[in-house]
LOZA-961172 format. One line per 5 residues: their letters; for each residue x, y, z of C-alpha. Coordinates in pm, 1 decimal, m for minus. Layout:
! residues N
A> X/Y/Z  ...
! end
This chain:
! residues 315
MNELP> 1832.2/m1522.7/m44.7  1643.6/m1854.2/m50.7  1581.1/m2033.1/m378.6  1263.8/m1904.6/m544.2  1023.5/m2058.8/m797.5
KFFEV> 1136.8/m2024.9/m1157.4  870.0/m1765.1/m1237.0  1039.9/m1510.7/m1006.5  1277.1/m1260.2/m1165.2  1465.1/m1057.9/m905.4
LPEIK> 1661.4/m758.0/m1030.5  2036.0/m814.3/m966.0  2053.3/m499.4/m750.8  1773.6/m633.9/m529.7  1928.8/m981.7/m509.8
RALDQ> 2262.0/m834.7/m397.7  2087.2/m618.9/m138.1  1899.2/m920.9/m0.4  2215.5/m1131.4/12.3  2411.0/m852.7/184.2
GQPIV> 2135.8/m746.1/425.8  2097.6/m395.7/285.2  1782.8/m186.8/345.7  1509.9/m246.4/85.6  1160.2/m104.1/44.8
ALESA> 891.8/m283.6/m156.1  662.7/m64.0/m368.0  333.1/m168.1/m525.4  250.3/m127.5/m893.4  m131.1/m113.2/m893.9
VITHG> m95.7/260.3/m835.2  86.9/269.8/m1171.0  m153.3/47.4/m1364.3  m482.0/150.1/m1201.0  m416.8/460.6/m994.2
LPYPE> m303.5/746.1/m1215.8  m313.1/813.3/m1590.6  m1.5/822.3/m1809.7  240.0/1004.7/m1787.4  163.7/1110.0/m1427.5
NHTLA> 183.4/747.3/m1315.3  530.7/706.9/m1465.4  658.8/1022.5/m1300.3  515.9/913.5/m963.7  673.3/567.4/m986.8
EDMED> 1015.1/717.5/m1057.4  975.8/978.3/m783.0  880.0/715.7/m523.9  1189.9/513.5/m606.2  1398.2/831.5/m578.7
EVRAQ> 1253.4/904.1/m231.7  1356.4/557.8/m114.0  1707.2/596.5/m256.4  1741.2/936.7/m87.2  1721.1/748.3/243.5
SAIPA> 2007.3/515.3/141.5  1765.4/228.3/82.8  1692.5/35.4/m235.8  1345.6/45.2/m396.6  1190.7/m280.0/m516.9
TIAVI> 883.6/m201.6/m725.7  691.8/m526.3/m773.4  473.0/m631.0/m1068.2  385.9/m927.3/m1289.6  497.4/m900.6/m1653.1
DGKIR> 427.1/m1175.8/m1905.4  368.1/m1428.3/m1629.8  691.4/m1346.2/m1447.6  693.5/m1198.7/m1097.9  932.5/m906.5/m1119.5
VGLTV> 1092.9/m786.7/m796.0  1254.3/m461.0/m899.1  1170.1/m310.5/m1236.4  1399.0/m196.7/m1516.0  1339.7/137.2/m1688.2
PNLLT> 1162.7/m36.2/m1982.9  950.7/m245.1/m1739.6  832.3/67.1/m1559.1  751.5/246.6/m1882.9  555.9/m52.1/m2014.9
LAESS> 337.3/m63.0/m1704.4  279.5/312.1/m1710.2  188.6/328.5/m2078.7  m56.0/39.4/m2038.3  m243.2/210.7/m1754.0
GKLRK> m596.6/70.7/m1721.4  m534.6/m213.6/m1969.4  m355.5/m460.3/m1742.7  m480.3/m682.4/m1463.5  m515.9/m564.6/m1105.6
LSSRD> m346.7/m841.6/m908.2  m430.4/m918.8/m547.9  m269.8/m1218.7/m377.7  m544.3/m1452.2/m504.6  m479.9/m1346.9/m867.3
LGAAI> m107.7/m1418.4/m885.3  m128.0/m1788.0/m972.4  m362.7/m1726.6/m1264.0  m145.3/m1442.9/m1395.7  160.6/m1668.9/m1388.7
VQQAS> m3.7/m1961.8/m1565.6  m175.4/m1739.4/m1823.8  143.3/m1535.4/m1881.5  m45.2/m1215.4/m1806.4  77.7/m875.5/m1688.8
GGTTV> m57.7/m655.1/m1413.7  m2.3/m424.2/m1120.9  11.2/m574.0/m772.3  m215.3/m441.5/m497.9  m116.8/m410.5/m131.9
AGTMA> m205.7/m776.9/m71.2  m33.1/m895.3/m388.5  281.1/m694.0/m318.7  300.1/m813.0/42.7  272.9/m1178.0/m61.2
IAHQV> 562.4/m1142.5/m305.9  781.1/m920.4/m88.0  746.4/m1158.4/206.3  847.9/m1456.9/m5.0  1174.0/m1293.6/m114.1
GIRVF> 1251.9/m1158.8/234.6  1171.2/m785.6/212.1  1048.3/m654.1/548.8  937.9/m295.8/470.0  669.6/m185.6/223.6
ATGGI> 537.9/161.5/133.3  196.2/226.5/m16.3  m66.2/501.6/m22.2  m368.2/373.5/167.1  m457.0/17.9/255.6
GGVHH> m784.4/m146.0/157.6  m1030.7/m228.4/431.5  m1397.0/m285.7/500.2  m1616.0/m126.7/234.0  m1945.9/42.7/294.4
DISRS> m2230.1/m183.4/180.5  m2334.8/m16.2/m144.4  m2550.6/m307.9/m255.5  m2914.2/m306.6/m153.5  m2952.4/m654.8/m300.9
RKGSM> m2690.3/m795.9/m63.0  m2826.3/m655.6/259.1  m2600.7/m734.0/550.0  m2307.3/m834.8/328.6  m1954.7/m720.3/407.3
DISAD> m1689.9/m648.7/144.2  m1351.1/m691.7/312.8  m1026.0/m622.6/128.8  m766.8/m898.5/100.3  m522.3/m635.7/230.8
LIMLA> m658.8/m691.5/582.0  m607.9/m1067.9/557.7  m247.5/m1021.5/448.8  m183.8/m768.0/723.9  m311.0/m1016.3/980.6
NTPMI> m76.8/m1290.7/860.0  238.6/m1132.6/717.8  528.7/m1007.9/935.0  614.4/m686.6/753.0  621.4/m314.1/826.0
VVCAG> 362.9/m145.7/604.1  379.5/232.8/577.6  61.5/404.9/461.9  m161.3/708.0/518.3  m426.2/497.6/689.2
AKAIL> m706.5/333.9/497.0  m859.1/490.0/186.8  m1119.2/751.0/281.4  m1383.0/577.8/68.4  m1394.4/288.3/320.4
NLVAT> m1582.3/220.3/641.0  m1298.1/335.2/863.4  m1458.3/238.1/1194.9  m1506.7/m122.1/1078.4  m1159.1/m127.3/924.6
VEYLE> m987.5/m17.4/1245.7  m1194.9/m265.6/1445.5  m1088.9/m544.7/1209.4  m722.1/m453.0/1253.7  m765.0/m463.4/1631.3
TACVP> m934.9/m804.5/1614.9  m655.3/m934.2/1388.9  m390.9/m816.1/1641.1  m229.1/m577.5/1392.2  m49.7/m292.0/1574.1
VIGYQ> m147.0/43.6/1421.0  138.2/282.9/1490.8  84.1/654.0/1436.5  399.0/822.8/1309.2  420.7/1140.8/1517.4
TDDFP> 44.1/1125.6/1570.4  m217.0/958.3/1791.3  m486.2/991.9/1523.6  m566.1/740.6/1252.1  m536.1/936.3/925.1
AFYTS> m802.3/897.4/657.4  m582.5/907.6/348.5  m660.7/1258.2/217.6  m710.9/1403.9/563.8  m498.9/1387.6/878.6
KSGLK> m770.6/1278.4/1119.1  m1062.7/1038.3/1110.9  m1175.6/1068.0/1471.5  m1020.9/726.4/1541.8  m711.2/654.7/1747.5
TSARA> m402.0/449.2/1674.7  m298.5/167.7/1907.8  40.4/331.4/1973.3  253.6/627.0/1868.7  615.6/638.9/1752.5
NTAEE> 801.8/962.8/1694.8  1102.2/830.6/1502.4  1180.0/571.9/1236.2  1419.0/402.8/1477.1  1142.1/361.2/1734.6
IARLA> 921.4/200.1/1470.3  1195.6/m48.6/1382.3  1244.5/m139.3/1748.8  871.3/m177.4/1800.1  840.2/m412.2/1502.8
RAHWA> 1128.6/m626.9/1622.7  972.9/m653.5/1968.9  634.4/m748.0/1819.0  781.7/m1032.8/1615.4  1011.7/m1145.2/1898.9
LGLRS> 694.6/m1228.8/2092.1  610.7/m1483.5/1824.8  336.8/m1267.9/1671.4  314.7/m1295.8/1293.8  103.8/m999.3/1187.5
AVLVV> 225.5/m691.6/1007.2  303.7/m368.3/1186.0  95.2/m97.4/1021.4  255.5/246.3/1031.3  16.0/530.9/954.6
APPPP> 155.9/871.0/856.2  m68.5/1172.3/795.3  m50.8/1336.0/452.0  183.1/1638.3/434.5  11.6/1942.9/591.8
DYAMP> 19.9/2146.2/269.7  m185.9/1877.9/93.5  m412.8/1743.8/368.7  m779.1/1815.6/295.5  m1056.8/1918.1/537.2
QEEVE> m1242.1/1615.0/670.5  m1584.7/1760.1/586.7  m1490.5/1817.0/221.7  m1365.1/1460.6/185.1  m1676.0/1314.3/348.4
RAVNK> m1905.2/1505.7/111.7  m1714.4/1384.9/m193.2  m1704.8/1025.4/m67.8  m2078.0/1018.7/5.4  m2157.1/1140.7/m346.0
ALAEA> m1922.7/882.4/m495.9  m2080.1/602.7/m291.6  m2426.1/703.4/m412.5  m2307.0/693.7/m775.9  m2148.5/350.7/m724.8
QEQGI> m2472.8/216.3/m586.9  m2676.7/362.3/m872.4  m2442.7/212.2/m1133.0  m2407.4/m127.4/m965.4  m2029.0/m112.2/m931.8
RGQAV> m1888.7/m430.5/m772.7  m1569.8/m606.6/m665.9  m1227.4/m479.0/m769.0  m1391.1/m202.5/m975.5  m1523.6/m27.5/m663.3
TPFLL> m1203.4/135.4/m540.2  m1080.9/288.5/m870.6  m1436.3/406.1/m946.2  m1473.9/580.6/m609.9  m1126.7/736.3/m620.2
ERVNR> m1189.0/877.6/m968.7  m1524.6/1024.2/m862.5  m1377.2/1179.0/m547.4  m1096.8/1337.0/m750.7  m1349.3/1484.9/m993.4
QTFGA> m1563.1/1627.5/m712.1  m1263.2/1781.8/m534.0  m1132.8/1938.3/m858.4  m806.3/1746.8/m840.3  m724.2/1821.7/m476.4
SLAAN> m758.0/1457.0/m375.5  m518.2/1348.8/m651.2  m259.8/1603.5/m538.6  m293.9/1477.1/m180.8  m261.4/1118.4/m302.9
VALLL> 66.7/1188.4/m483.2  208.7/1384.8/m188.8  130.1/1116.1/66.7  273.0/841.2/m154.2  604.7/1025.1/m174.1
NNARL> 597.2/1096.5/198.5  534.6/729.3/277.1  816.4/614.8/48.7  1052.4/854.7/225.8  952.9/729.3/572.6
AGEIA> 971.1/364.8/466.2  1323.9/418.0/336.0  1430.3/557.4/671.4  1263.6/271.5/861.2  1429.3/13.0/634.6
RYMVD> 1767.0/160.7/718.7  1699.8/120.9/1090.6  1576.6/m234.6/1038.9  1932.0/m306.6/928.0  2114.5/m78.3/1171.4
TPGTS> 1905.1/m136.0/1483.7  2033.2/m417.5/1704.9  1778.7/m651.8/1860.0  1577.6/m959.4/1789.9  1440.0/m1030.4/1445.1
! end
């Protein structure tokens, strides 16, 4: 592992795995600090790490604690983040420098986690749903476009990102178009349809399909061997027992968007606000789907990480 800035603290298990070329999966922490309440968030964080380990890979949950970038969390670290749910910073890639200097703590988003994981050399990352292009909920900013930093990182970071598509609260058509423009391959895992987080289908298509974790690893290696530097986005539908009907999700999202507009919700507050409102309107079904897909993605990412080590080919 290359020498890192002094504000990085890499768990010894992760450092050994990096030095020895073992399979590792990065996990975000914003889902712990801003996604679920305590103690559900703590249970989910532990369960996601267990799913990665079940695939003979090593989980590296990433967060910032007291101004230190932590790659791999101890049991006390994880509990601290979970118990402080909603009280810590939500850290995208742009927020990391300030958190370090100000010795703050927070959960890393998709963009924040990717930036850190890439710097230490982790090539596979599991999350729930990526950010994307938001619907314009501001009448005062007519014609404006709110684009998640996740898309910028995906366009510029060579990493396999496993998700359940983009969050259903987003403008999915614009999000998929952005990914195409940014030359990000969108690989459907055993599907040709772009999932919409809670539901298996959005009416949009993936750019390619892969039926096995090994095929995904080979595809990623080929993509980067061409000199391309974007991420490879792997989209896996939520487990069938938890996937929700598309019409039900759309109704809940539309109501949530209307409430956000009425209340003037802006910036980083938009996503947690909309997700909470959708969960309330679906009587908890969306939360159950969210947890199930997160575990499913961690499991798949662990398997892919193993093949990134075992699969011969260019890197």
